[in-house]
ZAPARO-83203 format. One record per residue: x negated, y negated, z negated of N, C-alpha, C in turn; residue in three letters. Coordinates in steps of 0.2 Angstrom, whole numbers, plus 5000, padded with zeros to 4 digits. Layout:
BEGIN
XYZXYZXYZALA/...
//
This chain:
BEGIN
495247705097495947695094496347765096MET/496747785091497147835092497647835098TRP/497747885102498347885106498847925104ARG/499547905105500047945103500148015104ARG/499848035110499848105112499448145108GLY/498848125106498348155102498648165095PHE/498948115093499248115086499748165086VAL/500148175091500748225091500348295090ALA/499848315094499448375093499248385086VAL/498948335083498648335077499148355071GLY/499748315072500248335067500548405067LEU/500648425073500948495074500448545072LEU/499748535073499248585070499248585063ALA/499548535059499548545052500048595050ALA/500548615054500948665053501448655048GLY/501448605044501948595039502648575041GLN/502648565048503348545051503748615050LEU/503448665050503848735050504048745042LEU/503848715037503948735031504548715028ALA/504848745023505448725020505248695013GLN/505748665010505548635004505248674998PRO/505448744998505248784993504648834996ASP/504348815001503848855004503148835001SER/502748885002502048865000501748805004PRO/501348765001501148705004500448725008LYS/500548755014499948775018499948735024THR/499348735027499248695033498848725038TRP/498948705044498648735050498948795053GLY/498748805059499048865063498548925063THR/498048925060497548985060497449015054THR/497548985048497549015042498049065040ARG/497849125038498349175036498549165028VAL/499149155027499449145020499849205018THR/499749225011500149275009500649255004GLN/501249285005501849265001502049334997SER/501849334990501949394986502649394983PRO/502849464983503449474980503349524974VAL/503349504968503149544962503549604962LEU/503349664959503649724958504349714953ALA/504249664949504849644945505449614948SER/505349594954505849564958506249614962GLU/506049674963506349724967506949754963PHE/507549774966508049804963508249874967LEU/508349924963508549984966509149994970PRO/509250024975509850034979510350074974GLN/510150114970510550144965510450114958ASP/510850074955510750044949510650084943PRO/510750154944510650194938509950224939ALA/509550204943508850234944508450204938THR/508050254935507650234930506950214932GLY/506650164928506050144929505650114923TRP/505050094924504650064918504050024921SER/503749984916503149944918502549974914PHE/501949964918501349984914500949924915GLN/500649904909500149844909499449874908GLU/499049844912498349874912497949834907SER/497349854906496949824901496749754903ALA/496749744910496549674912497149624913THR/497749654912498349604912498749614918GLY/498649664922499049674928499649714926GLY/500249694929500949734927501149764933LEU/501249834932501449874938502049914936SER/502449924941503149964940503050034943ARG/503450074940503450144942504150174941TYR/504350214945505050244945505050314940GLN/505550324936505550384932506050434934THR/506650404938507150454940506850494946THR/506950554946506550594951506950604958THR/507250544960507650544967507350484970THR/507250494977506950444981507550394983SER/507450334981507950284983507450224985VAL/507750174989507450114991507550064986ARG/507050024985507049964981507049904985TRP/507449854984507449794989507249724986TRP/507049684990506849614987506849574994ALA/507049504993507049464999506349445001PRO/506149435007505549405009505549335009MET/505049295007505049225007504449205012ARG/504649195018504149165023504449105027VAL/504149055028504448995031504749015038PRO/505248975040505648985046505148965052ASP/505049005057504648995063503949025062GLY/503749045056503049065055502949135059ALA/502349155060502149215063502049265058ALA/502449315057502249365052501749415055LEU/501149425051500649465054500549535051VAL/500849545045500849605041501149605034GLY/501149665031501349675025500749715021LEU/500749705014500149735011500449755004GLY/500349815001500549834995500049844990LEU/500049804984499549814979499849874975GLU/499449924975499649994972499150034969VAL/499350074964498850124961499150194962CYS/498850234966499050294968498550344965ASP/498750384959498250424956498550504957GLU/498950514962499250574963498950614969THR/499050674970498850714975499250714981ALA/499950704980500350714986500950654986SER/501050624980501550564980501350504984GLY/501750464986501650404989502150354988GLN/502050294989502550234989502550214997ILE/503150225000503250195007503450125006ALA/503350085011503650015011503749985018PHE/504149935019504349915025504749855025GLY/505049835031505449775032506049785036LEU/506649755033507249765037507449695039ARG/507649685045508049615047508749625047ARG/509149585044509849595044510249535046THR/510849545048511249485050511949515048ARG/512349485043512949505040512849585039PHE/513249625042513249695040512749735044ASP/512449705049511949745054511249735052ASP/510849795052510149795050509749825055GLY/509149795056508649825061508049845057VAL/507749905057507149925053506549895058GLU/506149865055505549835058504949885057ILE/504749905063504149955063503449915064ALA/502949935061502850005058503049995050PRO/503150055048503250065041502650095037VAL/502450065032501850085028501950135023GLY/501350155020501350205014500650215011GLY/500650235005499950245002499750315004THR/500150365005499950435007499350455003GLY/498850485005498250505001497650455002VAL/497750405006497250355008496850325002SER/497250314996497050284990496950324985LEU/497050394986497050434980496250464979THR/496050454972496450424967496150354966PRO/496550304964496350234963496850184965GLY/496650124964497050064966496750024971CYS/497250004976496949964981497549934985GLY/497449914991497849874995498049915002TYR/498649945002498949975008499249925012ALA/499149925019499349875023499649905030SER/500049865033500249875040500249805044VAL/500049805050500049745054500549745059SER/500849685061501249675066500949645072TYR/500849675078500449655084500949675090ASP/501249625093501149555091501549535085PRO/501349475082501649455076502449445077PRO/502749445072503549435072503649365070LEU/504049325074504249265073504849265068THR/504749235062505349235058505849185060VAL/506449205060507049165061507549165055ASP/507449125051507849125045508549095046ASN/508649055051509249035053509749085055GLU/509549135058509949185061509949255058ASN/509449265053509349325050509149325043ASN/509249375039508949385033508449445033ASP/507949435029507349485029507249515022TYR/507249585022507249615016506649665016TRP/506249655010505649705009505949765005LEU/505649825007505849875003505249925001TRP/505349954996504850014994505250074992VAL/504850134992505250194990504650244988ARG/504850264982504350324979504550384982TRP/504050424984504150494986503650544983ASP/503950594980503550654978503250644971GLY/503250584968502950574961503350514958GLU/503550524952503950474948503650474941PHE/503050444941502650434934502250374935SER/501850354929501450304929500850314934PRO/500750374936500150384941500350354948SER/500950334949501050304956501450244954LEU/501150184955501450124953501250064958ARG/501650014958501349954962501449884958PHE/501149834960501149774957501449724961GLN/501449724968501749674972501749694979ALA/502149674983502149684991502049614994LEU/501549604998501349535001501549535008ARG/501849485010501949465017501449415019ALA/501049435025500549385027500749355034SER/500649285034500949255040500549195041TYR/500549165048500249105050500849055052ARG/500748995051501148945053501048935061LEU/501548915065501448905072501848855074GLN/501648825080502048775083502648805087VAL/503248775087503848805090503648815098SER/503948865101503848875108504048825112ALA/503748815118503848755123504548765125ASP/505048715124505748725126505748705134PRO/506348725137506448715144506848655146ASN/506748595142506948535143506448485141TYR/506548425143506148365142506548305138ALA/506348285133506648235129506448165132THR/505748155134505548095137505348105144PHE/505448045147505348045155504548055156ASN/504148025152503448035154503048095150ASP/503448135147503148205145503648255148ILE/503548275155504048315158503848395156PRO/504248435158504048505157503448525161ILE/502948555158502348575161501748525159GLY/501948465156501448425153501048455148HIS/500348445147500048485142500248465135PRO/500548405134500748385127501448405126LEU/501848435131502548445130502748475124HIS/502448535123502648575117502648535111GLN/502048505110501948465104502448405103PHE/502548365108502948305108503648325106VAL/503848385110504548405109504648425102GLU/504148455098504248475091504348415087ALA/503948365088504048305084504748275085LEU/504948275091505648245093506148285090ALA/506148355090506648395087506648375079TYR/506148365076506148355069506248285067TRP/506448245072506548165071505948135068SER/505348155070504748125067504548065072ILE/504748075078504648015083505248005087THR/505447945089505947935094505647905100ALA/505047905101504747875107504547805107GLY/504447775112504247705113504747665116CYS/505347695118505847655121505947675128GLY/506547655130506747665138506647745140SER/506747785135506747855136506047885137GLY/505447845135504747865136504447885129ASN/503947915129503547935123502847885123PHE/502647875129502047835129501447865126CYS/501247925129500647965126500047935126PRO/499847885130499247855131499247785127ASP/499747765124499847695121499447695114ALA/499147645112498847635106499347655100PRO/499047675095499447685089499247645083LEU/499647605080499447555075499447595068THR/499147565063499147595057499847605054ARG/500247555055500947565053501347625056GLY/501247635062501547685066501247755063GLN/500647755062500347815059500647835052MET/500747785048501047795042501747825042ALA/502147805047502847835048502747905051VAL/502347915055502247985058502048035052PHE/501548015048501248055043501748065037LEU/502148015035502648015030503148065032SER/503448065038503948105040503748175041LYS/503148185044502848255045502748295039ALA/502448255034502248285028502848285023LEU/503348255024503948255019503748215013GLY/503348165013503148125008503648085005LEU/
//
């Protein structure tokens, strides 16, 4: 028979507790998920900047800049709140000798902005050809959508022609369980208990209210009816 404590661990491992209604329906805390932002979604910092698209024979649509001045192009990053951002990757074609497309991430709050290192670029690593230029965040960056906005950017340098174009910038992330808080909601799951982090996350999201009298009863049997309530709330069914 299932125990309530083990159910708490299982539900949190599903990772869906961190997802927002418009987020990808991903599961688990080990799988890396990619959230692509297409080239067509980026807007130039200078609205007068010229650009065009190129469609490949296989159907891919890539963007390139025609104005010969380097400016940043911006688009919002879409990653669930609380997820661990592990890297960025640019789908790019670089057929130039010296041009490159740089890319990166900025975290903003009102008028304040912080550039997130490292910044990536194609440089000459893909010349000539098409590929995937990437940077990694180690340790991963925990996304805080409640207190920040996250902007992806790209910038053409040294070449402004169809020979230097990109199709999408992808944010790679893993879902994760919220950090262990410094308080205890239930008397029988105190700070330091091996299940504390998981049970507190369920309580925070109102998936469980415990078993009464301020306790969670981690070793108590779980009925099929109680399981239905846990799953329905956790998965947003």
